[in-house]
N, C-alpha and C positions, 0 to 999 in steps of 0.2 A: 178260425184258427189264425188267419193272417193278422188280425187285430191283436190277438193275445200275444203273438210272436213279437210284434212291434213294441208292445208294452214291456215284454220281458227284455228285449234287446236294449231298449232305452232306459230301463231300470238299472242296468249295469254297464254304463258307458266306459270307454277307454279314458285314460288320463287326459286332462285338457291340454291342448296345444296353444291355447290363448288364455292369458290371465290378466289380472287387474293392472299389472305393471305395463301392459301393452296399451292401456287407455291413453289416448293423446291428451295434451293439455287442453282443457275445456274453458279457458278464460274467454269471457264474452258470451258464452252459451247460456241460454235460459232453458231450464228443463223442469218439467212437472211430472211428479211421480205420485200416482194414486195409491193409497194404502201404504204410504211411506213411513208409517209409525211403528211397524212391526215386521218381523220375519224377513222375507226376501226383499220386500220394499225398503225396509230400513237399511239393510245391507247395501242395496243399490244406491240409496241417497248418500250413504257414507262414502262410497267410492267416488261418486260424482263430486261431492264436496271436496274430497281429497285431491281431486284433479281440477279444482278451481272453477267448477260450474256454479251458476246461480240457480239454486234448487228450491222449487216450491214443493213442500210436503203436504199433500192433500189427504185429509182424513176426516172421519165423522166426529170423533171425540177430540175436543180441544185439549182436554187434560192429558190424554194419552199422547197426542201429537206433541204438546209442549214438553212432556217428559222425554220423549224421543229426541226432540230438538236439543234439549239440554245435554243429553248423553252424547249425541253426535258432536256437539260443540266441544265437549271434553276430549273426545277421541280425535277430532280432526282440526280443531281450532277454527272451524268455519260454522256459520250460522245458516241453517235452512229456514225458509219462510213458510209459516203455516197458512194453508188455504182450507177453509171449512168446506167439506164436501160430503154429502149424503147421497150416495148413488141409488138408494132405494126410493127416492122422492124426486120426481121430475122437476117441479118448481125449484127445489133446492139445488138441483144440478144447474139449472138456468142461472140461479143467483150466484153460484160459485164461478161459473164461466164469466159472468158480468164482473165479478170482483177481480178475477185475474186480468181481464181485458182493460179494466180501469187502471191497472198498475203496469202492464206490459203491452207493448205493441207487437212484439215478436215472441214466438215460441219455437225454439230450435228442435226440441225433442219432447214428445208426450209419451210417457210410459204408463199404459193402462195395466197396472199391476194388481190393484185391489180385487178382492173376490170373497165370496162366501161359499162354504162347502158343507153339504149335509145338514143344512139348517132344518129345524123341525117343520114338518109338513104344514102345520097350522100357521106358520109365518108367511105373510105376503107383504108386498111393498105397499106404500101409501096409496098407490093407484090400483091395488089389488092384482098385481102381476105376481107370478111365482117369485119368491124371494131370491132364489138363485139366478133365474133368468133375468129378472128385473134389475138386479144389482150388477151381475157380471156382464150382461149384454146391453140391455136397454139404457141403463145409466151411463155406461162407457160410450155407447154409440152417440148419445146425445151430447155428452161432454166433448167428444171429438168433433162432432159436427159444428158445435158452437165455437170451438177454438180454431177452426180451419182458417179464418182470416189472419190470425196471428202466425199460424204455421206457414201460410202462403207468403206473408210479409217477410218472414225469416228467410225463406228461399229467395225471394226477390232481392233482398238486401245482401245476400251472402256473396263473398268473393268466389269467382269461378262458378257461380250459380249452384253452390252446394245445397242439396235439397234437405228440408226439414224432415224429421222422421217421426213416425208413429209406431210404437212397439206395443203389441198386444200379447199379454201373457195368457196362454191357454193351458193345456195339460195333456198328459199321456192318455187320459180317459177318452179322448176323442176317437180312439180306435175301437172303443167298446160300445158304440151306439150306431144305430142305422141312420141317424140324421135328426132333423127337426120335426116337431109335431106342433103346428101352429095353433091347434086347438087346446094345447096344454100350457101355453105361455101365461094365460090369465087364470085366476082362480075359478074352478068349475069342475064338473064331473070328470072330464077327460084328464085333467091334471091329477086328480086323486087316484087315477089308475096306475100312475107311475110311482116308483119308490123314490126316496130322497136321492139316492145315488144315480138313478137313471135321469132325474131332472138335472142334477149337477153335470152329468156327462153331456147332456144336450146343450146346456149353457156354455160349456167349454168348446163344444163343436161350433156353436153359434159365434164364439169369439173368432175362430179361424175363418168362418164364412164372411163375417163383417170385415176382417182385415184384408181378405182377398178382394172383396168388392170395393173397399176403399182404395186399394192399389189400382184396380181397374179404372175407377172413376177419376182419380186424381194423381195418377202416376207421373204426370208431367210436372207436378208441383211438389209432391212429397214422396217419401219412401215408406211404405207400410209393410211391416213384417209381423209374423206371429210365431209363437214358440212354445215348446214344452220345457219348463225350467228344470225338470228332473224330479226325483223322489227326495223331497227335502223335509227335514224336521222343523215344522213351524206350527203355530197355533191355529192354522187352517183346519187342523184335525180335531178341534175342540168339541165338535158335535158328535164325534165317533164314540161308541161305547169304549170303556176303558180297556177291555180285553182286546178289541180290535186295534186300538192305538198302540198297545204294548207289543202286539205281534209285528206290526209294520215298522215300529220305531227302529228296530235293529237293522232293518234293510235300508234305511234312509241316510242321506248325506247331510253334512252341516250346511247352514244357511249360506255361508260364503260360496259354496258351489252353486247354489240355486240362483244367485245373482249373476253368475258369469254370462249366461246366454243372453239375457236381456241387456246387460252392459255391452256385450259385443254388438248386438243389433243397434243399440243406441249410439255407440261411439266409434266403433272400428271403421277406419277408412275402407276396408275391404267389404263392408256391408253397405256401402253407399249405393250400390247398384243392385241391391237384393229385393227390389220392390216385388211384393206379392209372395215372397218366399217364406218357408216354414223352417224353423231351426230346432234342433234337438240337443240334448246334453252331450258334451259341454261346448257350446258355440260351434256346432256342426250343422251343415245344411242337411235337411231331411225332407221327408214327404209326409204330409198329413193323411188322414183318412180320405181316400179318393172321392167320397161322396161330398166332401166339403169344397171340392174344386168345381162343382157344377155351377156354371154362371147363372143358370135359371134360378137356382136356390139362392144365390147371392142377390139377384135382382128382387126376388120375392121378399126376402128378409129385409132388405133395405127399404122397400116400399112399405112393408108392414111397420117398421120402426118409424118411418116418416109420418105415417097416418096416425099411429098410436100416440106419439109424443105431441102431435098437434092438438090432441084432445085436452091436453093438460097445460 
């Protein structure tokens, strides 16, 4: 009941007290946004560009990314930089990180925004992990790990030792799962026992666990936060049946609202000391599913991710 209450409360948040006009000037900041070609990610890139950041828009489809970049250029007068990124393929993630590091020595903010939801059960990643867990958790964890040198360098070079930030986008569904099932991450009998929605819920729970463990391990160098962006109208729902999508559509908020909380975590001076914290709509401090706060779960997932990604 507690989880359902949290979902209900966060689905109808109060009016925001923080908005895009509160974003400081970001001149000199290098920011990478995964999934920046559509939905909340695109709106996030738009506001970062509008406040003078140098933004890398990471996406799998070059065509869709370049279309988004052109649209954003028309809207902001600023040009985002495309970074090819396929989070469902471990070698491709390594290649993307190498490409970024060949161009930039510092990364001030990494926004792990991309994700897949309710993908067909037969879909798995290139390395045969569940598509949702492999994309949402494994791919983002590896990208973050590989970009840590640039994040640390940004912190070391910053005036007043302002820490670089890693912002991980989770979901309200973290309250609707009991936690992780390590036997269901890869394709196999245990995975097939779960519904698409349950697998999605566990992947978003995993995002919070990773963000917390990242904060614990590297809090002296970076600020790691996670968040629920809210109930937002985006194409993340593309795999839902039409009748379900129609029912929930009227309950949801415009994309501009969905970008607020991650923009706050990424840019607000008041979020500079929020390491390990979880935020809820709109840009408010909240509490995640308590099970995600277990340090033993964090250590186990981190070790699993290290071992699995080394295989590929």
